[in-house]
N, C-alpha and C positions, 0 to 999 in steps of 0.2 A: 596412397591415393594421390593422383596428380590432378591439377586444375590447369586450365588455359586462360590466358589473358587475351587470346585471339578472338575478338568479338565477331569477326567476319563469319565464324562457324555457327554463330547463334542465329536461329531463324528469327526474322523480323516480327513474327507473331507470337513469340515467347513472352508471355505476360509477366514473368518473374524477372527476366534479364533484359527486358525492353530498355530499362534504366539500369546500367551495370552497377554492381555493388561498389561501394566505397572502397578506397584504398585501406590497407590494413592499419595504417596510422591513424586515418580518419575514423575508422571503426573503433579502435581503442579509445580515442577521445570521446567519441559519442556514447559508447556503452559504459565508460568509467563515469561520464557526467550523468547518465541515466541512473547509475547506482547511487550517486550522491543525492538524488531527488527522490528515489523510491525504496521502499521496503516492502517484501511480501509477507502475507499473513503468517506463514510458517516461521520466518525469522523473527517476527515480532512475538509470536507465541513462544518460541524458544527462549527469547531474551527475558520475557516476563516470567516464564516457568522457572528460572534459576532462583528466583526470590530476591528479596532485598532490592537495592536500587538498580534498576535496569539501565539507568543512565539517560533515559528519555521519558517523556510523559506522552501518554496517548490521549488524543482529542477526538470525540465523537461530534461531528458537526451537524447531526441531524436534529429534526424537530423533537420536542419533549414527547410527543406521542410515539415517535419511532424510537427514541431512547427507552421508553417504558417497555417496548416490546422485546428488548434484549440488546445488550451492548457488551463490549469487551470488558471483562472484569478489571476494575481499577481505573478504567478511562474517565477522563473529565468530560462533563457534558458542557459543550460550549458551541451552540449553533452559530453559524457563519455570521448571521446578521448581528449577533451580539459581540463579535470579537472586538471591534473597535473600542467598545465601552466596557468590556469585562476582562480582556486578556491580561492586562497589567496586574489586576487584582488576583488572578487564578494561577498565572504562569510566572515562572522565573526565566528571564532572557538567557541566562547561563545554561539552561537545560534544554537540549534539542526536543523538539515536538514532532510526533507522528500523528498525522491526521487521517481520518477516514469518514467515509459516508456510506451509501447503500452498497454500491458495487460497480462493476466495470462499466455499466451503462449510465453511470451517474458521474458528474464532474464536481460534486459538492465538496469532496475532499480536496480537490485541486483548488477550488475557490477559497476554501478555508486556509489552505497552505499559503496561497498568495496573500490573503488578508494578514496572516501572521508574519510572513516574511516582510511585508510592507511596514509591519511595526517593528521589525528588527530581530524577530526570532528566527533561529535556524530550524528548518522544517524539512520533513520528508513526508511523502504520502504513502499510506498503506494500500498497495495495489490489491484490487479485489473487494475491498471494503468489508462491511459486515457480512455481505453475502457469502464471499469466500471463507471468511472466518468460520461461519456456521457450516459451510459445505465441506470444510476440512475437518469438522467434527470437534472444534474447540469449544470450550464452555462459554456461555454468555451469562450475564447477570441481569436479573430483573428486580422489581420490588419484592418478589415472592422468594428470591434466593438465586442460586445458580442452577443451570440446566445444561445438558449436552445432547445434541442430536447425533445420530449415526453419521459417519462420514460419507460423502458421495463418492463412490469408487471411481467416478469419472475425474474427480479433483485430487483425490488423496488415496494413494495405493493402500489397499487393506494390508495391514501388518508390515509395511515396509516404508523405508525413507524414499522420497522421490529421487535421490541421487543428485540433486542440483546443488 
């Protein structure tokens, strides 16, 4: 496959290429940086499934009512508003933290990550939040125990790895 760098051949009304893509070097820097700040639910689940020390702690930054509806097994409940007063009691600054909230339409995990980073913690945000955790068919924990819903075939290929 060949690509062109001649932008004169691109129609002015092309909404995708109206602003040209970054150079390869700029793209490498951007996407590498993105991966330093984010983890997806499948990667978090795979790391936790190995057992033992995953090398990070998962923080659920939602309200108590939301936490009670179901959360990532083994996660620590630390609502964003309580981070300044409780983080040092609950977390070790030497251990990376992965935050999450509801889902892609919510920036609560981002706000929690910012609050923790401001206190000196190394943080990643789990993309998709608890919504995609559940949609991909991973177990959630409630006060009644663990439960698993069927995976959404639009987010998790049935019986196959996504290949990413």
